[in-house]
PAFI-426029 format. One line per field, with one value per residue (C-alpha): residue number from 1; chain; x, y, z. Coordinates in Angstrom, 3 decimals. Layout:
<atoms>
num	c(NUM,...)
cadena	c(A,...)
u	c(X,...)
v	c(Y,...)
w	c(Z,...)
</atoms>
This chain:
<atoms>
num	c(1,2,3,4,5,6,7,8,9,10,11,12,13,14,15,16,17,18,19,20,21,22,23,24,25,26,27,28,29,30,31,32,33,34,35,36,37,38,39,40,41,42,43,44,45,46,47,48,49,50,51,52,53,54,55,56,57,58,59,60,61,62,63,64,65,66,67,68,69,70,71,72,73,74,75,76,77,78,79,80,81,82,83,84,85,86,87,88,89,90,91,92,93,94,95,96,97,98,99,100,101,102,103,104,105,106,107,108,109,110,111,112,113,114,115,116,117,118,119,120,121,122,123,124,125,126,127,128,129,130,131,132,133,134,135,136,137,138,139,140,141,142,143,144,145,146,147,148,149,150,151,152,153,154,155,156,157,158,159,160,161,162,163,164,165,166,167,168,169,170,171,172,173,174,175,176,177,178,179,180,181,182,183,184,185,186,187,188,189,190,191,192,193,194,195,196,197,198,199,200,201,202,203,204,205,206,207,208,209,210,211,212,213,214,215,216,217,218,219,220,221,222,223,224,225,226,227,228,229,230,231,232,233,234,235,236,237,238,239,240,241,242,243,244,245,246,247,248,249,250,251,252,253,254,255,256,257,258,259,260,261,262,263,264,265,266,267,268,269,270,271,272,273,274,275,276,277,278,279,280,281,282,283,284,285,286,287,288,289,290,291,292,293,294,295,296,297,298,299,300,301,302,303,304,305,306,307,308,309,310,311,312,313,314,315,316,317,318,319,320,321,322,323,324,325,326,327,328,329,330,331,332,333,334,335,336,337,338,339,340,341,342,343,344,345,346,347,348,349,350,351,352,353,354,355,356,357,358,359,360,361,362,363,364,365,366,367,368,369,370,371,372,373,374,375,376,377,378,379,380,381,382,383,384,385,386,387,388,389,390,391,392,393,394,395,396,397,398,399,400,401,402,403,404,405,406,407,408,409,410,411,412,413,414,415,416,417,418,419,420,421,422,423)
cadena	c(A,A,A,A,A,A,A,A,A,A,A,A,A,A,A,A,A,A,A,A,A,A,A,A,A,A,A,A,A,A,A,A,A,A,A,A,A,A,A,A,A,A,A,A,A,A,A,A,A,A,A,A,A,A,A,A,A,A,A,A,A,A,A,A,A,A,A,A,A,A,A,A,A,A,A,A,A,A,A,A,A,A,A,A,A,A,A,A,A,A,A,A,A,A,A,A,A,A,A,A,A,A,A,A,A,A,A,A,A,A,A,A,A,A,A,A,A,A,A,A,A,A,A,A,A,A,A,A,A,A,A,A,A,A,A,A,A,A,A,A,A,A,A,A,A,A,A,A,A,A,A,A,A,A,A,A,A,A,A,A,A,A,A,A,A,A,A,A,A,A,A,A,A,A,A,A,A,A,A,A,A,A,A,A,A,A,A,A,A,A,A,A,A,A,A,A,A,A,A,A,A,A,A,A,A,A,A,A,A,A,A,A,A,A,A,A,A,A,A,A,A,A,A,A,A,A,A,A,A,A,A,A,A,A,A,A,A,A,A,A,A,A,A,A,A,A,A,A,A,A,A,A,A,A,A,A,A,A,A,A,A,A,A,A,A,A,A,A,A,A,A,A,A,A,A,A,A,A,A,A,A,A,A,A,A,A,A,A,A,A,A,A,A,A,A,A,A,A,A,A,A,A,A,A,A,A,A,A,A,A,A,A,A,A,A,A,A,A,A,A,A,A,A,A,A,A,A,A,A,A,A,A,A,A,A,A,A,A,A,A,A,A,A,A,A,A,A,A,A,A,A,A,A,A,A,A,A,A,A,A,A,A,A,A,A,A,A,A,A,A,A,A,A,A,A,A,A,A,A,A,A,A,A,A,A,A,A,A,A,A,A,A,A,A,A,A,A,A,A,A,A,A,A,A,A,A,A,A,A,A,A,A,A,A,A,A,A,A,A,A,A,A,A)
u	c(22.106,20.595,16.852,15.043,13.048,9.393,6.777,5.235,1.594,1.041,-1.943,-1.782,-4.107,-5.269,-8.127,-8.990,-7.582,-8.595,-7.884,-6.647,-5.344,-3.773,-0.567,-2.021,-4.332,-1.792,0.915,-1.421,-2.386,1.101,2.880,0.274,0.593,4.376,4.427,2.070,4.251,7.180,5.140,3.865,0.269,-1.217,-4.603,-5.595,-7.876,-9.322,-12.125,-13.980,-13.143,-11.950,-8.884,-8.933,-6.517,-4.772,-4.644,-2.751,-3.716,-7.124,-9.338,-11.190,-13.518,-13.615,-16.628,-16.881,-19.904,-18.221,-19.093,-17.030,-18.148,-19.107,-21.518,-22.690,-19.740,-20.411,-23.646,-26.045,-26.382,-29.696,-30.091,-30.047,-26.477,-25.031,-23.604,-21.625,-19.981,-17.175,-19.741,-21.221,-17.727,-17.031,-20.232,-19.868,-16.280,-17.277,-20.066,-17.551,-15.421,-12.602,-11.508,-12.041,-11.283,-7.680,-8.736,-11.971,-10.452,-7.595,-10.101,-11.977,-8.728,-7.482,-10.695,-10.451,-6.721,-6.576,-9.208,-7.165,-3.649,-2.595,-3.172,-0.512,3.197,2.979,0.821,1.841,0.079,-0.345,-0.254,-3.186,-1.209,-4.302,-4.209,-5.928,-2.952,-0.722,-2.751,-1.424,2.175,0.651,-1.212,2.067,1.870,4.920,3.900,5.579,4.258,4.510,4.427,4.460,4.928,3.818,0.420,1.801,3.255,-0.196,-1.545,1.033,0.389,-3.421,-3.319,-1.050,-3.622,-6.618,-8.029,-10.572,-13.255,-11.758,-8.481,-10.246,-11.994,-8.679,-7.180,-10.102,-9.949,-6.242,-6.497,-5.779,-2.178,-1.343,-2.460,-0.371,2.726,2.265,1.733,4.820,6.936,5.748,5.207,7.865,9.875,8.642,9.092,9.161,9.903,12.631,15.323,13.276,10.252,12.495,13.807,10.241,9.105,12.029,11.356,7.548,6.714,9.948,10.153,13.320,15.893,16.844,13.211,12.760,13.983,13.942,12.440,11.580,8.238,7.776,5.874,3.914,5.950,3.437,1.118,3.347,5.772,6.520,4.074,4.017,1.051,2.299,-0.268,1.414,0.984,-0.571,0.428,-0.773,-0.785,-2.167,-3.740,-4.977,-6.753,-8.125,-5.775,-3.313,-0.448,-0.894,-0.130,-2.923,-3.597,0.021,-0.228,-3.443,-1.889,1.253,-0.733,-2.810,0.406,1.516,-1.886,-1.954,1.081,0.979,-1.453,-1.566,-3.968,-3.843,-5.431,-5.536,-6.338,-8.394,-11.717,-11.949,-14.398,-17.653,-17.607,-14.208,-11.101,-9.711,-12.946,-13.361,-9.790,-10.194,-13.355,-11.728,-8.828,-11.378,-9.329,-12.404,-11.748,-7.969,-8.211,-9.944,-10.312,-10.853,-11.563,-12.897,-10.843,-9.214,-5.551,-5.087,-6.762,-4.483,-1.381,-2.391,-3.137,0.242,2.058,0.123,1.483,4.374,5.043,4.106,3.873,4.106,3.622,3.169,4.149,5.399,5.736,7.001,7.759,5.257,4.116,2.691,6.179,7.581,4.631,5.346,9.012,8.173,5.987,8.995,7.166,9.444,8.744,8.605,8.441,8.696,12.012,10.564,10.249,11.426,10.950,14.614,15.648,13.139,13.786,17.534,18.688,15.800,13.396,13.339,12.883,11.160,10.366,7.093,4.287,6.101,3.773,6.205,9.071,6.728,5.391,8.949,9.836,6.716,7.526,11.117,10.061,7.283,9.871,12.666,12.103,15.751,15.472,12.210,13.923,16.878,14.710,12.433,15.284,16.963,13.721,12.879,16.372,16.181,12.925,14.404,17.341,15.504,11.727,10.276,7.643,9.429,12.441,10.150,8.557,11.906,13.197,9.935,10.121,13.627,12.199,9.357,11.828,13.909,10.767,9.736,13.226,13.353,9.957,11.055,14.250,12.334,9.765,12.337,14.705,15.077,11.902,10.574,6.915,5.015,5.393)
v	c(-32.641,-29.131,-29.118,-26.843,-24.021,-24.893,-23.271,-20.066,-19.257,-15.790,-13.457,-10.995,-8.011,-5.310,-2.840,-2.997,-5.120,-4.054,-7.145,-5.632,-2.121,-0.366,-1.725,-2.978,-5.601,-6.806,-7.084,-9.055,-11.556,-12.328,-12.296,-14.590,-17.048,-17.181,-17.491,-20.467,-21.942,-21.848,-24.011,-21.358,-21.179,-17.872,-16.442,-13.136,-10.790,-8.058,-5.568,-4.705,-4.779,-8.299,-9.724,-12.482,-14.994,-17.810,-21.389,-21.695,-18.836,-18.651,-15.534,-14.379,-11.490,-8.606,-6.659,-2.919,-0.801,-0.437,3.259,4.046,1.273,1.925,3.069,4.610,6.142,8.050,6.107,6.099,2.542,1.116,0.905,-2.905,-2.768,-1.439,-4.295,-2.595,0.601,0.320,0.608,3.691,5.226,4.454,6.098,9.151,9.709,9.409,11.971,14.371,14.200,11.939,8.526,6.066,2.666,2.230,2.932,0.950,-2.029,-2.098,-2.225,-5.116,-6.952,-6.529,-8.028,-11.065,-11.689,-11.285,-14.019,-16.243,-15.253,-18.855,-19.721,-17.380,-16.745,-13.136,-10.498,-8.737,-5.385,-4.301,-0.497,-0.270,1.485,1.816,2.289,-1.055,-3.003,-1.702,-3.943,-7.076,-6.952,-6.464,-9.725,-11.466,-11.320,-9.882,-7.225,-6.563,-3.697,-2.921,0.750,0.990,4.719,7.168,8.677,11.971,12.453,12.059,14.524,17.190,16.846,16.886,19.942,21.790,21.160,22.297,25.703,27.112,24.737,21.838,22.311,22.082,18.918,17.336,18.133,16.433,13.410,12.877,13.291,9.534,10.199,11.541,8.209,6.264,8.295,7.608,3.888,3.696,5.057,2.309,-0.810,-3.410,-3.835,-1.830,-3.193,-0.762,-1.239,1.309,3.489,6.489,5.336,4.540,8.110,9.471,7.245,8.375,12.031,12.172,9.440,9.729,5.947,4.553,4.128,0.613,-0.493,0.423,-2.262,-2.297,-5.333,-4.554,-5.697,-8.292,-8.840,-11.870,-12.909,-15.689,-12.899,-9.961,-10.847,-9.702,-10.747,-10.295,-7.939,-4.327,-1.858,1.028,4.362,2.866,4.433,2.818,4.081,2.655,4.969,3.150,6.287,9.488,11.667,14.447,12.267,9.901,12.676,11.778,15.465,15.919,12.829,14.035,17.426,15.791,13.344,16.215,17.707,14.345,13.487,16.779,15.611,11.796,8.919,7.747,6.512,6.642,4.009,4.690,1.787,3.572,5.233,9.031,10.454,11.336,15.068,15.408,17.299,14.375,13.804,17.532,17.884,14.947,16.585,20.038,18.606,17.212,14.100,11.971,8.269,8.782,8.595,5.750,4.933,1.257,-0.433,-3.678,-5.852,-9.104,-9.613,-11.386,-8.493,-5.951,-8.019,-8.316,-4.588,-3.611,-5.901,-4.468,-0.946,0.568,2.871,2.863,5.975,6.443,10.228,10.241,13.173,10.617,6.830,4.864,1.950,1.620,-1.885,-0.652,0.476,-2.992,-4.625,-2.466,-3.441,-7.159,-6.782,-5.441,-2.167,0.889,3.180,6.945,7.743,10.708,11.493,11.363,9.183,5.623,5.578,6.274,3.600,1.061,1.608,2.259,3.040,1.137,4.095,7.683,9.883,13.279,16.051,15.318,17.667,18.875,18.142,19.534,17.256,14.262,14.978,15.229,11.837,10.217,11.640,10.431,6.844,6.824,7.865,5.473,1.695,1.062,2.894,1.121,-2.235,-1.288,-0.138,-3.158,-5.660,-3.802,-3.519,-7.207,-8.190,-5.922,-7.545,-11.064,-10.010,-7.993,-8.252,-11.720,-12.510,-15.661,-13.535,-11.032,-13.836,-15.300,-11.889,-11.223,-14.534,-13.623,-10.457,-12.466,-14.780,-11.844,-10.210,-13.440,-13.907,-10.293,-10.699,-13.830,-12.152,-9.133,-11.126,-13.612,-10.957,-10.281,-8.603,-8.206,-7.475,-7.237,-3.839)
w	c(14.590,14.525,15.166,12.658,14.245,14.698,12.472,13.809,14.499,13.041,13.387,10.476,11.008,8.558,9.013,5.287,2.482,-1.033,-3.138,-6.412,-5.737,-2.800,-1.336,1.959,0.438,-2.115,0.565,2.822,0.142,-1.110,2.252,3.842,0.938,1.118,4.926,4.648,1.879,4.323,6.701,9.107,10.376,9.244,10.208,8.631,10.567,8.350,8.164,4.958,2.119,2.800,1.034,-1.541,-0.035,-1.838,-0.484,2.799,5.122,6.846,6.858,9.967,9.171,11.647,10.376,10.824,9.925,6.503,6.386,3.268,0.934,-2.649,-3.953,-0.655,1.237,4.489,4.829,7.786,9.123,10.262,14.078,13.820,12.447,15.716,17.789,20.569,21.791,19.207,16.398,18.080,18.353,14.682,13.488,15.750,14.604,10.935,11.418,12.981,9.833,11.021,9.734,12.612,11.027,12.263,15.860,15.892,14.062,16.572,19.448,17.832,17.055,20.628,21.986,19.683,20.030,23.807,24.075,21.721,22.785,23.500,19.818,18.375,18.716,17.533,15.811,12.590,12.166,8.533,9.017,11.447,14.205,16.391,20.156,20.722,19.397,22.193,24.506,22.789,24.142,27.582,26.985,26.114,22.301,20.486,17.950,14.583,12.443,8.728,7.733,3.952,4.334,7.033,6.180,7.505,4.008,2.394,4.949,4.056,0.321,0.693,2.966,0.534,-2.220,-0.109,0.749,3.188,4.438,2.482,4.342,7.705,6.509,5.506,8.912,10.592,8.250,8.906,12.683,13.060,11.960,15.429,16.912,14.415,15.290,19.015,18.439,16.186,19.052,21.421,19.307,18.534,15.332,12.321,8.798,5.898,2.224,1.495,3.016,1.905,3.929,6.874,6.868,6.711,9.600,11.748,10.919,11.104,13.636,15.680,16.041,17.680,14.860,15.954,15.606,11.914,9.504,5.692,3.925,0.267,-1.128,-3.836,-7.053,-8.231,-11.256,-11.992,-13.129,-13.959,-16.741,-20.302,-23.055,-26.816,-26.790,-26.886,-28.219,-30.111,-28.328,-25.173,-21.839,-18.596,-15.012,-11.756,-9.154,-6.049,-4.794,-6.321,-4.317,-5.246,-4.001,-6.973,-9.486,-11.908,-12.626,-13.741,-15.932,-17.595,-18.335,-19.747,-21.837,-23.246,-24.651,-26.087,-27.578,-29.489,-31.502,-31.542,-31.855,-28.239,-25.569,-21.773,-19.525,-15.776,-13.468,-10.839,-10.238,-10.089,-7.583,-9.408,-10.090,-8.415,-9.613,-11.650,-13.523,-14.172,-15.449,-17.826,-19.170,-19.473,-21.484,-23.979,-24.703,-25.311,-25.890,-25.745,-21.936,-20.093,-16.390,-15.601,-12.281,-10.865,-13.209,-12.102,-11.247,-14.576,-16.379,-14.690,-15.508,-19.163,-19.336,-17.844,-20.263,-23.223,-22.742,-24.636,-21.684,-17.978,-15.806,-12.028,-11.679,-7.882,-5.711,-3.170,-2.854,0.124,-2.221,-5.141,-5.920,-9.251,-10.287,-9.605,-11.405,-14.466,-14.244,-13.941,-17.046,-18.940,-19.596,-19.981,-17.048,-16.501,-12.775,-10.445,-8.833,-5.311,-2.225,-2.781,-6.559,-7.460,-4.952,-6.325,-10.037,-9.986,-13.531,-15.162,-15.526,-16.754,-13.688,-13.830,-11.376,-9.522,-10.546,-13.697,-16.627,-19.204,-18.151,-17.944,-21.439,-22.795,-21.277,-22.746,-26.205,-25.898,-25.218,-27.804,-30.413,-29.372,-29.699,-28.803,-25.479,-24.707,-25.291,-23.084,-20.171,-20.522,-20.249,-17.359,-15.368,-15.761,-14.622,-11.555,-10.472,-10.692,-8.522,-5.857,-5.690,-5.082,-2.435,-1.243,-0.274,1.483,3.532,4.623,5.707,7.572,9.443,10.600,12.170,13.742,15.462,16.709,18.149,19.897,21.339,22.530,24.178,26.016,27.169,28.422,30.371,31.760,33.114,36.866,38.119,34.579,33.941,30.644,28.918)
</atoms>
């Protein structure tokens, strides 16, 4: 009789884990739940903002100084908040204009996990890629890393949109990308969600090709599913960050053209920076109550909103996968998306694809769907079917466990070989 493999003890680490938007936090919550449902012991180590976990996994908080929290980003902590040299490093780096959280979280995580290394079979890094994590294989812990997409792509797009002093500031902010590229070349297996992201990781981070494996992400179909609640003329988009890469400016310009001719409304799930370019553009277009930004709503609220739309839009200039796109598809909402990154791969023939950054083409696609109930019905049915066949979290967890076991076996083989020493 074949003995089933024993359950694994997994440390899942993430330097920040926004519960309701941003792929890292959503990935962490659903993967940890499904790993626990398979019988594995999962402990999540996260900095602020902390994730909202479902029953099964355990959360261990790894507090930072939380220097970027709302409503007081880039804050000056009180002297009593400093606990050790890592806090001092974090604050000094922030004051110099860089983003230190991946590095400082990795140093804190290394300290904790080295002390508890006998309690885990491996560590799964959720796109931290900090130098500190390279100390874990030396302590005997296999390391698997998820890279949803290389932040080098965000850096290129942000720099292209910046001028003068702002451009220098962006270079300083994204200085951590060089660290992430170095770590990617020396860590163990890398999981990414699409062939497009894999190609970008190989190009920008120069990771060994055999190390980068594609495991698509999933969607919570308990929440995201079709409902009988479509609001005529409603267009919905999700923007996890107020950044040029999300293409919100293009969407606002396109919607301005549509709203001049049709009775329509646009709801963006996201929070524009106060006084920033997105907020100014929305004001300049004078669309009034036809455009709304919403944030801080529950998972159920987001699912109901997505299912209430006649049309969904993902106007990004780049996506390494796009969980929002799959959530729109699971909701049966006809989708218009940019022809860039992994979006064509994710949506297949279930969406209308347009050139990223082209407001005219995006506006034409929105008009086309608003005017064609038959095409909306066709895309809705095709998208829902594609989700059922490809994008479930249980399948993601099983594929991830297979990589875990390969990493553990490779580690044992490496350390058991003649004259072998830890890497």
